[in-house]
VEXTOR-398783 format. One record per residue (C-alpha): residue number from 1; x, y, z. Coordinates in nm, 2 decimals. Each point is the difference from the previous one (the first is absolute). Layout:
# VEXTOR-398783
@nr NUM, c1 X, c2 Y, c3 Z
...
# end
This chain:
# VEXTOR-398783
@nr 1, c1 -2.49, c2 -14.27, c3 5.25
@nr 2, c1 -0.13, c2 0.24, c3 0.27
@nr 3, c1 0.08, c2 0.29, c3 -0.23
@nr 4, c1 -0.21, c2 -0.15, c3 -0.27
@nr 5, c1 -0.29, c2 -0.05, c3 0.24
@nr 6, c1 0.03, c2 0.37, c3 0.10
@nr 7, c1 0.00, c2 0.10, c3 -0.37
@nr 8, c1 -0.33, c2 -0.18, c3 -0.04
@nr 9, c1 -0.15, c2 0.23, c3 0.27
@nr 10, c1 0.00, c2 -0.27, c3 0.27
@nr 11, c1 0.17, c2 -0.01, c3 0.34
@nr 12, c1 0.27, c2 -0.27, c3 0.01
@nr 13, c1 -0.02, c2 0.00, c3 0.38
@nr 14, c1 -0.37, c2 -0.08, c3 0.00
@nr 15, c1 -0.06, c2 -0.37, c3 0.00
@nr 16, c1 -0.35, c2 0.05, c3 -0.13
@nr 17, c1 0.12, c2 0.21, c3 -0.30
@nr 18, c1 0.27, c2 -0.26, c3 -0.09
@nr 19, c1 -0.23, c2 -0.29, c3 0.04
@nr 20, c1 -0.26, c2 0.15, c3 -0.23
@nr 21, c1 0.27, c2 0.09, c3 -0.25
@nr 22, c1 0.12, c2 -0.36, c3 0.00
@nr 23, c1 -0.35, c2 -0.13, c3 -0.03
@nr 24, c1 -0.05, c2 0.24, c3 -0.30
@nr 25, c1 0.31, c2 -0.15, c3 -0.15
@nr 26, c1 -0.15, c2 -0.35, c3 0.02
@nr 27, c1 -0.32, c2 0.11, c3 -0.17
@nr 28, c1 0.20, c2 0.18, c3 -0.27
@nr 29, c1 0.20, c2 -0.31, c3 -0.08
@nr 30, c1 -0.31, c2 -0.23, c3 -0.01
@nr 31, c1 -0.17, c2 0.26, c3 -0.22
@nr 32, c1 0.30, c2 0.00, c3 -0.24
@nr 33, c1 -0.01, c2 -0.38, c3 -0.01
@nr 34, c1 -0.38, c2 0.02, c3 -0.08
@nr 35, c1 0.07, c2 0.23, c3 -0.29
@nr 36, c1 0.27, c2 -0.23, c3 -0.13
@nr 37, c1 -0.22, c2 -0.30, c3 0.04
@nr 38, c1 -0.26, c2 0.16, c3 -0.23
@nr 39, c1 0.24, c2 -0.04, c3 -0.29
@nr 40, c1 0.06, c2 -0.37, c3 0.09
@nr 41, c1 -0.21, c2 -0.31, c3 0.01
@nr 42, c1 -0.07, c2 0.04, c3 0.38
@nr 43, c1 0.12, c2 0.17, c3 0.31
@nr 44, c1 0.21, c2 -0.30, c3 0.12
@nr 45, c1 0.31, c2 0.22, c3 0.00
@nr 46, c1 -0.13, c2 0.11, c3 0.35
@nr 47, c1 0.13, c2 -0.33, c3 0.14
@nr 48, c1 0.35, c2 0.11, c3 -0.09
@nr 49, c1 -0.03, c2 0.30, c3 0.22
@nr 50, c1 -0.22, c2 -0.11, c3 0.28
@nr 51, c1 0.26, c2 -0.15, c3 0.24
@nr 52, c1 0.24, c2 0.29, c3 -0.06
@nr 53, c1 -0.29, c2 0.23, c3 0.08
@nr 54, c1 0.06, c2 -0.08, c3 0.37
@nr 55, c1 0.38, c2 0.05, c3 -0.01
@nr 56, c1 0.03, c2 0.33, c3 -0.19
@nr 57, c1 -0.23, c2 0.21, c3 0.23
@nr 58, c1 0.20, c2 -0.11, c3 0.30
@nr 59, c1 0.32, c2 0.10, c3 -0.17
@nr 60, c1 -0.15, c2 0.34, c3 -0.09
@nr 61, c1 -0.11, c2 0.05, c3 0.36
@nr 62, c1 0.35, c2 -0.08, c3 0.12
@nr 63, c1 0.17, c2 0.23, c3 -0.24
@nr 64, c1 -0.23, c2 0.29, c3 0.07
@nr 65, c1 0.02, c2 0.01, c3 0.38
@nr 66, c1 0.35, c2 -0.15, c3 0.03
@nr 67, c1 -0.09, c2 -0.17, c3 0.33
@nr 68, c1 0.25, c2 -0.07, c3 0.28
@nr 69, c1 -0.19, c2 -0.28, c3 0.17
@nr 70, c1 0.06, c2 -0.37, c3 0.01
@nr 71, c1 -0.37, c2 -0.05, c3 -0.05
@nr 72, c1 -0.01, c2 0.18, c3 -0.33
@nr 73, c1 0.30, c2 -0.20, c3 -0.12
@nr 74, c1 -0.15, c2 -0.33, c3 0.09
@nr 75, c1 -0.33, c2 0.10, c3 -0.17
@nr 76, c1 0.18, c2 0.09, c3 -0.32
@nr 77, c1 0.19, c2 -0.33, c3 -0.01
@nr 78, c1 -0.33, c2 -0.19, c3 0.06
@nr 79, c1 -0.18, c2 0.19, c3 -0.28
@nr 80, c1 0.29, c2 -0.06, c3 -0.24
@nr 81, c1 0.03, c2 -0.38, c3 0.09
@nr 82, c1 -0.37, c2 -0.06, c3 -0.05
@nr 83, c1 -0.07, c2 0.25, c3 -0.28
@nr 84, c1 0.30, c2 -0.09, c3 -0.22
@nr 85, c1 -0.05, c2 -0.38, c3 0.05
@nr 86, c1 -0.37, c2 0.02, c3 -0.09
@nr 87, c1 0.07, c2 0.24, c3 -0.28
@nr 88, c1 0.27, c2 -0.22, c3 -0.16
@nr 89, c1 -0.23, c2 -0.31, c3 0.03
@nr 90, c1 -0.30, c2 0.17, c3 -0.15
@nr 91, c1 0.20, c2 0.17, c3 -0.27
@nr 92, c1 0.16, c2 -0.33, c3 -0.10
@nr 93, c1 -0.34, c2 -0.17, c3 -0.01
@nr 94, c1 -0.14, c2 0.28, c3 -0.21
@nr 95, c1 0.29, c2 -0.03, c3 -0.25
@nr 96, c1 -0.07, c2 -0.38, c3 -0.03
@nr 97, c1 -0.37, c2 0.06, c3 -0.07
@nr 98, c1 0.07, c2 0.26, c3 -0.28
@nr 99, c1 0.13, c2 -0.24, c3 -0.27
@nr 100, c1 -0.26, c2 -0.27, c3 0.08
@nr 101, c1 -0.32, c2 0.19, c3 0.08
@nr 102, c1 0.09, c2 0.36, c3 -0.09
@nr 103, c1 -0.01, c2 0.09, c3 0.38
@nr 104, c1 -0.15, c2 -0.13, c3 0.32
@nr 105, c1 -0.31, c2 -0.19, c3 -0.09
@nr 106, c1 -0.19, c2 0.15, c3 0.29
@nr 107, c1 0.05, c2 0.35, c3 -0.14
@nr 108, c1 -0.09, c2 -0.12, c3 -0.35
@nr 109, c1 -0.33, c2 -0.13, c3 0.13
@nr 110, c1 -0.07, c2 0.35, c3 0.14
@nr 111, c1 0.00, c2 0.13, c3 -0.36
@nr 112, c1 -0.29, c2 -0.23, c3 -0.09
@nr 113, c1 -0.18, c2 0.04, c3 0.34
@nr 114, c1 0.01, c2 0.38, c3 -0.01
@nr 115, c1 -0.08, c2 0.06, c3 -0.36
@nr 116, c1 -0.15, c2 0.21, c3 -0.14
@nr 117, c1 0.15, c2 0.30, c3 0.17
@nr 118, c1 0.31, c2 -0.18, c3 0.11
@nr 119, c1 0.22, c2 0.30, c3 -0.04
@nr 120, c1 -0.17, c2 0.19, c3 0.28
@nr 121, c1 -0.13, c2 -0.30, c3 0.21
@nr 122, c1 0.36, c2 -0.13, c3 0.03
@nr 123, c1 0.10, c2 0.33, c3 0.16
@nr 124, c1 -0.25, c2 -0.02, c3 0.28
@nr 125, c1 -0.04, c2 -0.38, c3 0.04
@nr 126, c1 0.35, c2 -0.14, c3 -0.09
@nr 127, c1 0.27, c2 0.26, c3 0.05
@nr 128, c1 -0.08, c2 0.27, c3 0.25
@nr 129, c1 -0.12, c2 -0.24, c3 0.27
@nr 130, c1 0.35, c2 -0.15, c3 -0.01
@nr 131, c1 0.15, c2 0.35, c3 0.07
@nr 132, c1 -0.23, c2 0.02, c3 0.31
@nr 133, c1 0.11, c2 -0.34, c3 0.11
@nr 134, c1 0.37, c2 0.08, c3 -0.04
@nr 135, c1 -0.04, c2 0.32, c3 0.20
@nr 136, c1 -0.21, c2 -0.16, c3 0.27
@nr 137, c1 0.20, c2 -0.32, c3 0.05
@nr 138, c1 0.33, c2 0.18, c3 -0.03
@nr 139, c1 -0.10, c2 0.27, c3 0.25
@nr 140, c1 0.18, c2 -0.16, c3 0.31
@nr 141, c1 0.33, c2 0.02, c3 -0.18
@nr 142, c1 -0.03, c2 0.35, c3 -0.15
@nr 143, c1 -0.17, c2 0.16, c3 0.30
@nr 144, c1 0.23, c2 -0.18, c3 0.24
@nr 145, c1 0.30, c2 0.15, c3 -0.17
@nr 146, c1 -0.15, c2 0.34, c3 -0.02
@nr 147, c1 -0.11, c2 0.01, c3 0.37
@nr 148, c1 0.32, c2 -0.17, c3 0.14
@nr 149, c1 0.25, c2 0.23, c3 -0.16
@nr 150, c1 0.16, c2 0.12, c3 0.33
@nr 151, c1 0.27, c2 -0.22, c3 0.16
@nr 152, c1 -0.18, c2 -0.24, c3 0.23
@nr 153, c1 0.27, c2 -0.21, c3 0.15
@nr 154, c1 0.00, c2 -0.38, c3 0.00
@nr 155, c1 -0.29, c2 -0.20, c3 -0.13
@nr 156, c1 -0.25, c2 -0.12, c3 0.26
@nr 157, c1 -0.16, c2 -0.34, c3 0.06
@nr 158, c1 -0.29, c2 0.08, c3 -0.23
@nr 159, c1 0.24, c2 0.07, c3 -0.29
@nr 160, c1 0.18, c2 -0.33, c3 0.06
@nr 161, c1 -0.34, c2 -0.18, c3 0.00
@nr 162, c1 -0.09, c2 0.17, c3 -0.32
@nr 163, c1 0.33, c2 -0.10, c3 -0.16
@nr 164, c1 -0.06, c2 -0.36, c3 0.10
@nr 165, c1 -0.36, c2 0.01, c3 -0.15
@nr 166, c1 0.13, c2 0.16, c3 -0.31
@nr 167, c1 0.27, c2 -0.26, c3 -0.04
@nr 168, c1 -0.26, c2 -0.28, c3 0.03
@nr 169, c1 -0.21, c2 0.17, c3 -0.27
@nr 170, c1 0.30, c2 0.06, c3 -0.23
@nr 171, c1 0.10, c2 -0.37, c3 0.04
@nr 172, c1 -0.34, c2 -0.13, c3 -0.09
@nr 173, c1 -0.07, c2 0.23, c3 -0.30
@nr 174, c1 0.35, c2 -0.05, c3 -0.15
@nr 175, c1 -0.01, c2 -0.38, c3 0.03
@nr 176, c1 -0.36, c2 -0.03, c3 -0.11
@nr 177, c1 0.06, c2 0.20, c3 -0.32
@nr 178, c1 0.33, c2 -0.18, c3 -0.07
@nr 179, c1 -0.15, c2 -0.35, c3 0.05
@nr 180, c1 -0.30, c2 0.09, c3 -0.21
@nr 181, c1 0.21, c2 0.11, c3 -0.29
@nr 182, c1 0.22, c2 -0.31, c3 0.02
@nr 183, c1 -0.32, c2 -0.21, c3 0.01
@nr 184, c1 -0.15, c2 0.17, c3 -0.30
@nr 185, c1 0.33, c2 -0.05, c3 -0.20
@nr 186, c1 -0.03, c2 -0.38, c3 0.03
@nr 187, c1 -0.12, c2 -0.18, c3 -0.31
@nr 188, c1 -0.16, c2 -0.28, c3 0.20
@nr 189, c1 -0.17, c2 0.11, c3 0.32
@nr 190, c1 -0.31, c2 -0.06, c3 0.20
@nr 191, c1 -0.29, c2 0.24, c3 -0.04
@nr 192, c1 0.07, c2 0.20, c3 0.32
@nr 193, c1 0.31, c2 0.07, c3 0.21
@nr 194, c1 -0.01, c2 -0.16, c3 0.34
@nr 195, c1 0.36, c2 -0.02, c3 0.12
@nr 196, c1 0.24, c2 0.24, c3 0.18
@nr 197, c1 -0.18, c2 0.30, c3 0.15
@nr 198, c1 -0.30, c2 -0.10, c3 -0.21
@nr 199, c1 -0.04, c2 -0.32, c3 0.20
@nr 200, c1 -0.24, c2 0.13, c3 0.26
@nr 201, c1 -0.12, c2 0.32, c3 -0.15
@nr 202, c1 -0.17, c2 0.06, c3 -0.34
@nr 203, c1 0.12, c2 0.36, c3 0.00
@nr 204, c1 0.33, c2 0.04, c3 0.19
@nr 205, c1 0.10, c2 0.29, c3 -0.22
@nr 206, c1 -0.30, c2 0.20, c3 0.12
@nr 207, c1 0.08, c2 -0.10, c3 0.36
@nr 208, c1 0.36, c2 0.13, c3 -0.05
@nr 209, c1 -0.11, c2 0.34, c3 -0.15
@nr 210, c1 -0.26, c2 0.05, c3 0.27
@nr 211, c1 0.26, c2 -0.07, c3 0.28
@nr 212, c1 0.26, c2 0.23, c3 -0.17
@nr 213, c1 -0.22, c2 0.31, c3 0.04
@nr 214, c1 -0.10, c2 -0.08, c3 0.36
@nr 215, c1 0.37, c2 -0.01, c3 0.08
@nr 216, c1 0.06, c2 0.33, c3 -0.17
@nr 217, c1 -0.29, c2 0.16, c3 0.20
@nr 218, c1 0.14, c2 -0.13, c3 0.33
@nr 219, c1 0.34, c2 0.15, c3 -0.08
@nr 220, c1 -0.16, c2 0.33, c3 -0.09
@nr 221, c1 -0.20, c2 0.00, c3 0.32
@nr 222, c1 0.32, c2 -0.05, c3 0.20
@nr 223, c1 0.13, c2 0.32, c3 -0.15
@nr 224, c1 -0.30, c2 0.20, c3 0.07
@nr 225, c1 -0.36, c2 -0.07, c3 0.09
@nr 226, c1 -0.11, c2 0.29, c3 -0.23
@nr 227, c1 -0.01, c2 -0.26, c3 -0.28
@nr 228, c1 -0.28, c2 -0.20, c3 0.18
@nr 229, c1 -0.24, c2 0.09, c3 -0.28
@nr 230, c1 0.21, c2 -0.19, c3 -0.26
@nr 231, c1 -0.13, c2 -0.32, c3 0.15
@nr 232, c1 -0.26, c2 0.04, c3 -0.27
@nr 233, c1 0.27, c2 -0.11, c3 -0.25
@nr 234, c1 0.08, c2 -0.35, c3 0.14
@nr 235, c1 -0.36, c2 -0.04, c3 0.11
@nr 236, c1 -0.14, c2 0.06, c3 -0.35
@nr 237, c1 0.27, c2 -0.21, c3 -0.15
@nr 238, c1 -0.09, c2 -0.29, c3 0.23
@nr 239, c1 -0.37, c2 0.03, c3 -0.09
@nr 240, c1 0.07, c2 0.02, c3 -0.37
@nr 241, c1 0.22, c2 -0.31, c3 0.00
@nr 242, c1 -0.21, c2 -0.21, c3 0.22
@nr 243, c1 -0.37, c2 0.10, c3 -0.05
@nr 244, c1 -0.06, c2 0.22, c3 -0.30
@nr 245, c1 0.26, c2 -0.08, c3 -0.27
@nr 246, c1 0.31, c2 -0.22, c3 0.03
@nr 247, c1 -0.06, c2 -0.34, c3 0.16
@nr 248, c1 -0.38, c2 0.02, c3 0.03
@nr 249, c1 -0.04, c2 0.10, c3 -0.36
@nr 250, c1 0.23, c2 -0.28, c3 -0.13
@nr 251, c1 -0.16, c2 -0.26, c3 0.23
@nr 252, c1 -0.35, c2 0.10, c3 -0.13
@nr 253, c1 0.12, c2 0.00, c3 -0.36
@nr 254, c1 0.16, c2 -0.34, c3 0.01
@nr 255, c1 -0.20, c2 -0.16, c3 0.28
@nr 256, c1 -0.22, c2 -0.20, c3 -0.23
@nr 257, c1 0.29, c2 -0.20, c3 -0.14
@nr 258, c1 0.03, c2 -0.35, c3 0.17
@nr 259, c1 0.38, c2 0.02, c3 0.02
@nr 260, c1 -0.02, c2 0.34, c3 0.16
@nr 261, c1 -0.27, c2 -0.12, c3 0.24
@nr 262, c1 0.24, c2 -0.28, c3 0.11
@nr 263, c1 0.27, c2 0.26, c3 0.05
@nr 264, c1 -0.23, c2 0.22, c3 0.20
@nr 265, c1 -0.08, c2 -0.29, c3 0.23
@nr 266, c1 0.37, c2 -0.05, c3 0.08
@nr 267, c1 0.12, c2 0.36, c3 0.04
@nr 268, c1 -0.09, c2 0.33, c3 0.16
@nr 269, c1 -0.09, c2 0.29, c3 -0.22
@nr 270, c1 0.24, c2 0.24, c3 0.16
@nr 271, c1 0.21, c2 -0.10, c3 0.30
@nr 272, c1 0.29, c2 -0.23, c3 -0.07
@nr 273, c1 -0.09, c2 -0.24, c3 0.28
@nr 274, c1 -0.08, c2 -0.37, c3 -0.04
@nr 275, c1 -0.36, c2 -0.12, c3 0.05
@nr 276, c1 -0.07, c2 -0.28, c3 0.24
@nr 277, c1 -0.11, c2 -0.34, c3 -0.14
@nr 278, c1 -0.34, c2 0.05, c3 0.15
@nr 279, c1 -0.04, c2 0.34, c3 -0.18
@nr 280, c1 0.11, c2 -0.15, c3 -0.33
@nr 281, c1 -0.26, c2 -0.28, c3 0.04
@nr 282, c1 -0.27, c2 0.25, c3 0.08
@nr 283, c1 0.09, c2 0.22, c3 -0.30
@nr 284, c1 0.00, c2 -0.31, c3 -0.23
@nr 285, c1 -0.34, c2 -0.10, c3 0.13
@nr 286, c1 -0.13, c2 0.35, c3 -0.05
@nr 287, c1 0.13, c2 0.01, c3 -0.36
@nr 288, c1 -0.15, c2 -0.34, c3 -0.07
@nr 289, c1 -0.34, c2 0.11, c3 0.13
@nr 290, c1 0.01, c2 0.32, c3 -0.21
@nr 291, c1 0.10, c2 -0.20, c3 -0.31
@nr 292, c1 -0.30, c2 -0.23, c3 0.05
@nr 293, c1 -0.24, c2 0.29, c3 0.05
@nr 294, c1 0.12, c2 0.15, c3 -0.32
@nr 295, c1 -0.09, c2 -0.31, c3 -0.20
@nr 296, c1 -0.37, c2 0.01, c3 -0.11
@nr 297, c1 -0.22, c2 -0.29, c3 0.08
@nr 298, c1 -0.07, c2 -0.22, c3 -0.31
@nr 299, c1 -0.34, c2 0.06, c3 -0.15
@nr 300, c1 -0.29, c2 -0.22, c3 0.11
@nr 301, c1 -0.10, c2 -0.27, c3 -0.25
@nr 302, c1 -0.31, c2 0.09, c3 -0.21
@nr 303, c1 -0.32, c2 -0.18, c3 0.11
@nr 304, c1 -0.16, c2 -0.20, c3 -0.28
# end
């Protein structure tokens, strides 16, 4: 692999050159999927690649530099566990959507929302931003492998902390996705899942994914503090899944439904920790007050 990098006019011993090459690979793949999607009903095929988009760059980094460090090996395993699990889950979900909807309904809605001009708007608003996200969020794993290539002895305390944090995240994201699919497969079921890891959190899958990448960053930092800047990855991921998109978006979207309001009163948005009875009562009172305020006063009787 290092010979191939040299043939491209890049220095395989330069972490910057290799990182940029791998980032270029991600943009190339996403662009290829965009081109393919133009011939289909939507670009929902991207879901089938998204999770693997975190695993493959880590593999490429490892193959190019052939690291001798324990840190690099642990980072590779982390990226494979998370990326392949997420990739399989999203790809299987996409395959289930195809015969029913023609693809992921969210991507299909983009076609209407961005038309006319969908062909070029989808490039800038739907596809390439995902390439940026993959490169940024996956940076701790890729940069950690590239910058920890030299033998570094035994793992330090920070690495073991990172492994523990990663394990917690992998546990929650795996169970959350599995329990959600089992719930959706039931013929008779309540409106919303509120058991298992979903009992105390409305979005335990997002909590798991967020925790996974903080664990990866901690392991990378144990290998070398030169990767400090990759904190942007887990930080942006956390903001996205808690405040911008993810949990905040879904709560705002479904928050007007009475059943979902009841669920919101009993659970936390993100952290899988139980609420106190006092907090539940306060949330229920707040939801009731908001519901009353949303109901318009009856019109005054006409004076005769």
